[in-house]
C-alpha positions in Angstrom: -43.5 31.8 -95.9 -41.9 30.9 -92.6 -38.5 29.6 -91.5 -40.3 27.0 -89.4 -43.2 24.8 -90.6 -45.9 23.6 -88.1 -48.7 21.2 -88.4 -51.1 20.0 -85.6 -52.2 16.3 -85.3 -54.8 14.6 -83.2 -53.8 11.0 -82.7 -56.4 8.6 -84.2 -56.8 4.8 -83.6 -55.0 4.1 -86.9 -52.0 6.1 -85.7 -51.2 4.0 -82.7 -50.2 0.4 -81.8 -51.8 -1.9 -79.3 -50.1 0.0 -76.5 -51.9 3.2 -77.6 -48.5 4.7 -78.5 -47.8 6.4 -81.9 -46.5 3.9 -84.4 -42.9 4.6 -85.4 -43.8 4.5 -89.1 -46.5 7.1 -88.6 -44.1 9.4 -86.8 -41.7 9.1 -89.6 -44.4 9.7 -92.2 -45.4 12.9 -90.3 -41.8 14.1 -90.4 -41.5 13.3 -94.1 -44.7 15.1 -94.9 -43.6 18.2 -92.9 -40.4 18.4 -94.9 -42.2 18.1 -98.2 -44.9 20.6 -97.3 -42.4 23.1 -96.1 -40.3 22.7 -99.2 -43.3 23.5 -101.2 -44.1 26.6 -99.1 -40.5 27.8 -99.7 -41.1 27.8 -103.4 -39.3 24.5 -104.2 -42.4 22.3 -104.8 -43.3 20.0 -107.6 -43.0 22.6 -110.3 -39.3 22.9 -109.6 -38.7 19.2 -108.8 -41.2 16.4 -109.5 -42.5 18.0 -112.8 -38.9 18.3 -114.0 -38.0 14.7 -113.2 -36.4 15.3 -109.8 -37.3 13.3 -106.7 -36.7 14.2 -103.1 -35.2 11.3 -101.1 -33.9 10.8 -97.6 -30.3 9.6 -97.3 -29.8 9.6 -93.5 -32.1 10.1 -90.5 -31.6 10.4 -86.8 -34.4 10.5 -84.2 -34.5 10.9 -80.4 -37.7 10.0 -78.7 -38.2 11.5 -75.3 -41.8 10.3 -75.1 -44.1 8.9 -77.8 -47.5 10.6 -77.8 -50.5 8.4 -77.2 -54.0 7.8 -78.5 -56.3 10.9 -78.5 -53.4 13.2 -77.7 -52.9 16.5 -79.6 -49.4 17.3 -80.8 -47.6 19.6 -83.3 -44.8 18.7 -85.7 -42.3 21.5 -86.3 -39.7 21.4 -89.1 -37.1 23.7 -90.6 -34.2 23.5 -93.1 -30.5 23.7 -92.3 -27.9 25.2 -94.5 -27.5 23.3 -97.8 -24.3 21.2 -97.9 -23.2 20.5 -101.5 -25.8 17.9 -102.6 -27.4 17.5 -99.1 -30.3 19.4 -97.7 -30.2 19.1 -93.9 -33.6 19.3 -92.1 -34.6 19.4 -88.5 -37.8 18.3 -86.7 -39.5 18.5 -83.3 -42.7 16.9 -82.1 -44.1 18.9 -79.2 -47.1 18.8 -76.9 -50.3 20.7 -77.6 -49.4 23.4 -75.1 -45.9 23.5 -76.7 -44.3 23.1 -73.3 -43.0 19.5 -73.7 -40.7 18.3 -76.5 -41.6 14.7 -77.3 -39.3 13.9 -80.3 -36.3 15.6 -81.9 -34.9 14.5 -85.3 -32.6 15.5 -88.1 -32.2 14.2 -91.7 -30.2 14.7 -94.8 -32.3 14.9 -98.0 -31.1 14.7 -101.6 -32.5 15.2 -105.1 -32.5 12.1 -107.4 -32.9 12.1 -111.2 -36.1 10.1 -112.0 -34.6 8.5 -115.1 -31.0 7.9 -114.1 -31.7 7.3 -110.4 -28.6 9.2 -109.6 -28.3 12.3 -107.3 -28.1 15.7 -108.9 -26.4 19.0 -108.0 -29.2 21.3 -106.9 -27.6 24.5 -108.2 -27.8 23.1 -111.7 -31.6 23.2 -111.5 -31.9 26.4 -109.4 -33.0 24.6 -106.3 -32.1 26.8 -103.4 -33.4 26.5 -99.8 -32.1 29.0 -97.2 -31.3 27.5 -93.8 -32.9 28.5 -90.5 -31.3 28.3 -87.0 -33.6 27.9 -84.0 -31.2 26.7 -81.4 -33.1 23.4 -81.1 -31.2 21.5 -83.7 -29.7 18.1 -82.8 -26.6 16.7 -84.5 -27.0 15.7 -88.1 -27.2 11.9 -88.7 -24.4 9.6 -89.5 -24.2 5.9 -90.4 -25.8 3.8 -87.6 -23.4 1.6 -85.6 -23.7 -2.0 -86.6 -24.2 -5.1 -84.4 -23.4 -8.8 -85.2 -26.1 -10.5 -87.2 -27.8 -13.5 -85.6 -31.0 -13.8 -87.7 -32.1 -13.4 -91.3 -35.1 -13.8 -93.6 -36.1 -13.0 -97.1 -38.6 -10.3 -98.1 -40.3 -9.2 -101.3 -41.6 -5.6 -101.6 -45.4 -5.5 -102.1 -47.1 -2.9 -104.2 -48.6 -1.2 -101.2 -45.1 -0.3 -99.9 -44.2 1.6 -103.0 -44.6 5.4 -103.2 -44.8 7.9 -106.1 -41.0 7.8 -106.4 -41.4 4.2 -107.6 -39.6 2.6 -104.6 -40.3 1.3 -101.1 -41.3 4.3 -99.0 -38.8 5.1 -96.2 -41.5 4.9 -93.5 -42.2 1.2 -94.4 -38.7 0.2 -93.1 -40.1 0.9 -89.6 -43.1 -1.3 -90.1 -40.6 -4.1 -91.1 -38.7 -3.5 -87.9 -41.8 -3.6 -85.7 -42.8 -6.9 -87.3 -39.3 -8.6 -87.1 -38.1 -7.4 -83.8 -39.6 -8.1 -80.4 -39.5 -4.7 -78.8 -42.8 -3.2 -79.9 -44.7 -6.4 -79.3 -43.3 -6.4 -75.7 -44.4 -2.8 -75.2 -40.8 -1.5 -74.9 -40.3 2.2 -75.4 -38.2 3.4 -78.3 -35.4 5.9 -77.3 -33.3 6.5 -80.5 -33.5 5.6 -84.1 -30.8 5.9 -86.8 -31.3 5.0 -90.5 -29.1 5.0 -93.6 -30.8 4.5 -97.0 -28.1 3.3 -99.4 -30.0 2.1 -102.5 -33.7 2.2 -103.3 -35.8 -0.9 -103.2 -38.3 -1.4 -106.1 -41.6 -3.2 -106.2 -41.3 -7.0 -106.3 -37.6 -6.9 -105.4 -36.5 -9.8 -103.3 -34.1 -8.8 -100.6 -32.4 -10.4 -97.6 -33.0 -9.0 -94.2 -30.5 -9.6 -91.4 -30.5 -8.4 -87.8 -28.9 -8.8 -84.4 -29.0 -7.4 -80.9 -26.5 -5.9 -78.4 -25.6 -7.9 -75.2 -28.3 -6.6 -72.9 -31.0 -6.8 -75.6 -31.9 -3.1 -75.6 -30.7 -2.4 -79.2 -31.0 -4.0 -82.6 -29.4 -3.5 -85.9 -31.4 -4.4 -89.0 -30.0 -4.4 -92.6 -31.4 -5.0 -96.0 -29.2 -6.5 -98.8 -29.4 -7.7 -102.4 -26.4 -7.5 -104.7 -25.5 -4.4 -102.7 -26.3 -3.1 -99.2 -29.7 -1.4 -99.3 -30.3 0.1 -95.9 -29.1 0.0 -92.3 -31.3 0.7 -89.3 -30.4 0.8 -85.6 -33.1 1.1 -82.9 -32.4 1.5 -79.2 -35.0 0.8 -76.5 -35.4 1.1 -72.8 -34.2 -2.0 -71.0 -37.0 -4.6 -70.4 -37.2 -3.8 -66.7 -37.9 -0.1 -67.3 -40.7 -0.7 -69.8 
């Protein structure tokens, strides 16, 4: 077992968008998979969680993109846990170049455990779930609620079966596919700089939700929110200005 998990990737055509840059949803899937794989390595895998009716979920996430890797590039994902905070499990991430000399992405997240039946968070100590924290010196600040912007657009959306994961709800990486489809930035080839997400309530298969979004004054940032009877998620994306793309 190691305090830092590592996994190498070689970007395939299915990993990138039309600009040959890594898709945001694929990046977030890699981070999610690294967290889960490392948790299993640390002895807190499915026997301690999933098989006992406990689900790992992400509550908040923060990502800083220095440079998105491109098609055919080789990179390594690194991930390590922070010190557990009551019901939250902090986790940190890096995406680095093949030679490990360039940091491409830095991220942090707060994970929680959810009771599969009640859909409520649980206290990890009640189930003997313990993950010791690691300090590398490369940690970024933990995420907080993304700063909102005025809404100017909205549409409805129904969650398809293909968006639902083994937790029985829309997988968190699919929120970024929604953003890519609704917002103009990726279509224009703009480069993502920062990303902040807050997951408030899970979204189930077939659920109809309202999506609302708006932009800042210079058009370099967007705030996207999902709502039903209650707020579901909040997502803020900041891009390089159009003239710098």
